[in-house]
N, C-alpha and C positions, 0 to 999 in steps of 0.2 A: 408353555406358560400356564400356570394355574390361574383359575378364575376366582377372585376374591368372593367370599360368601355374600357380602352386601351386594356386589355386582350381580351375582347369580340370582339373589332374591329379586333384585330390580328387574332383571331380564325375565324371570318367570312371571312376576306380577304384571309386567308390561305385556307379556305374551297373552295373559288372560284378558287384559284390557283390549289388546288388538283383536283377539277373537270376538270380543263383545262389540267390536266396531267403534270403541271409544276413541282410538287414536288414528282411525282411517278417515280419509276424505269421503264425503257423502257420495253414494253411487246411485244414479238415477234408477228408479223402479222400471222394470221391464214387463210388468204385468202382475197379476195375482200370485202366480207361482213364485216369481222372484221375491215378492213381498213376504210370502210365507217362509221362504228359505232364509231371508234376512232375519226374520223374527226368531227362527229356530237357532240361528247362529248367535244372536244376541243373548238368548236364554242360556245356551251352552257356555258361552264366554263368561257370563255372569256367574254361573255355577262354578266354573274353574277358578275364577278370581276369588270368589267367596270362600271356596274350599282352601285355597292357598293361604288366605289371610287368617282363616280359622284354625289352620293346622300348619303353622310355620315349621314344625319339626320335619315335615316332608322335605323342606328345602335343605335342612341340615343333612338328612339322609341322602339327598341327591348330590350334595357337595362331597360327602364321604365316598359315594360311589364313583363320582368323577375323579377324585384323587386316587382311588384304588385303581381305576382304569389307566390314569396317566402314569402311575408308578409302574404298573405292569408293562405298559408300552415302552416306558423308559428302560426298564430292566432288560426287556427283550432286545431293544436296540443296542444297549451297552454290551450285552453278552455277545452279540453278533460281532461288534467292533473288537472286543477283546479276543475272540477266536480268530478273526481275520487279520488283525493288526498287532498281534502280540509282540513281534520284534520291534515295531515302531514304539511301542509303549516301554519295553524293558531294556532294549539293546541298542538304542540310537546313540552312537558315539558323541553326538553333539549335545546330549542332555547331561547336565551335571549330576554327579552321584555322590551320596554320602552313606554313612553307616558302614556295613561290611559288604564290599563289592562282590564277595563270594558267598553272600548269605543264601540261605535256603528258602527265604521268603522275600519277595520284592514288593515294595510299596511305590506306586507312581503317584506323585502329588501335583495337581494343577493348582497354582496359587498366584496371587497378586500381592505385591509388597505394600499396597495400601488397603488391603482387605482386612477389616477388623476381626472377622471370623478366622482368617488365616493366622493372624497374630495370636488369637486366643488358642488355636490348636497347636501352634508352634512349640510351646514348652511341653505339651503332651507328647508330641511326636519325638522331640529331642530326648526326653527322659525315658520313654518306653523303648525306643530304638537302642539307646545306649545301654540300658539294663539288659535287654535281650541279647545283644551281641551277635545275632545271626540274621539280621535284617538289612537288606539293601534298599536304599531310598533313591529314587530317580525323580529329579525335579523337572517339571514342565512349566516354564514361565507362561502365564496367561494374563497379560496386562489388559484388563477390561475397565479400569476405573480412571482413565484419563491419561494425559500426557506424562505426568510424574510417574505413573505406573510403567509406561513404555520406557522412559529413561532408566528407571531402576532395573527393569528387566534387561535392557541392553548392557547396563553397567555390570550386572551380576554375571551375565554370559561372558562379557569381555574380561572379567576378573580371572577367569580360568587361565588366561595367558600368563598370569603371574602366580598361578597355583594358590589363589586366595579366595576361591569361591565360597568355601564353607564358612570361613571367618566373616566374609562380607555378607553372605546370606543371613547369618546369625545377627549381625549388626543391624541389617535392614529390618528383620523381623522383630528385634527387640526395641527398635526405636518407636516411641509412642506419639511423636509429634507429626506435623504435616510435612510431607516430603515435597521437595522441589529439586532442581538440578544442583544447586549449591549445597543443599543438605546431603544429598546422595553422595556428592564428591567428598564432602567432609567426613562422612561415615567411611568412605573408602580409605581416606587418608588415615583414619583412626585405627584401621587394622593393618597398616603398613603397605598399602597399595600405592604405587607410583601413579599419581593422578594424571600427569601429563601423558604418560604412556596409555593409561586407561582410556582417556578421552579419544586418543587416536584409534585405539582398538575398537571403541564403540562405533566408529564410522564404517566398520567392515560390513558391507551389505549382506554377508552371510548370516549375520545375527538376526536381521529382519526376516530372512528366509526361515530360520529356526523357529522364530515366534509364529510365523504364518503356518508352519507345519504343526505346531502345538495347537493353534486355533482349529485347524482342520481336524486334528485328532480329537480334540474336545467336542467338536460338532458331531463327529461320527459316534462318539460315546453318548451324546445327549447331555453333555454338561451344560447346566443352566446358570451356574455361578461358581464362585470360589469360596472355600476350597472344595476340591473334589478329588477322590482317591480311587485307584485300582489297587486292591490288596489281594495278592494272589490272582485269582480269577474273578474276583467280586468287585463290582462297581459300588462305591460308597459316596454319595453326594452329601456335602455339608460338613460342618464341624463335628468332631467326635471327641469323647472323653477317654481317659486312660483305660478304664475297664473295657469299654467297647473295642478300643484299638487292640488290646491284648487278646480279647476273644477272637477278633477277626484274624489276627496273626496266627493264633492257635488253629483256627479252622483252615486257613491257607496251608499251614504246615501239615495238616492231616490229608490234604489233597482233595 
């Protein structure tokens, strides 16, 4: 989890105050030596606090360095998971697939049907993949935004039994309102899904197992939110635009 800049500023300023003894309970003096040591600490703490207040750019530099370190640690973690769990990412028969199933580049997408950033990226993915013609897309449902997300994920997985996943996935992503069970089922009906059969299929406990596997895989990669992608061998967190997606596909194609 990233530390917000204002929180970091508060922490560092508070640290200076703590060193100065401003936020600590009084400590009984143990003699002249203890008194001198306390005075030195007071002066040092005051200098730290005054320096931070006079040079706030130091806090910005610290935040940038923290983000760089976090990104490096995340990338290392993700690469390890990609190397060790490649088959789980790209070849799980329980994961829905679109695009070209025999494509020379695979994109794995972790998404939530209520995530606004997923919906923003959806038309980019759809158009770029269609235009390329040689990209395989593997969907990993990651319902992290509440009960409606969970129901939508179960419904999408269950729709595979009627060979309607892609149409239903598109309908869910293109819907801009608030999702609930009734709306999800209405969208299913709009793409020709037998809703009674769908609801029965949604009760299959295997579907929850698939979602739990997705969550485990996301945790191994260091996914902090949706959307998140693995494109070739590269982990890509967050929404992406068309030019970036094309570039990442080209890099994956070069190996």
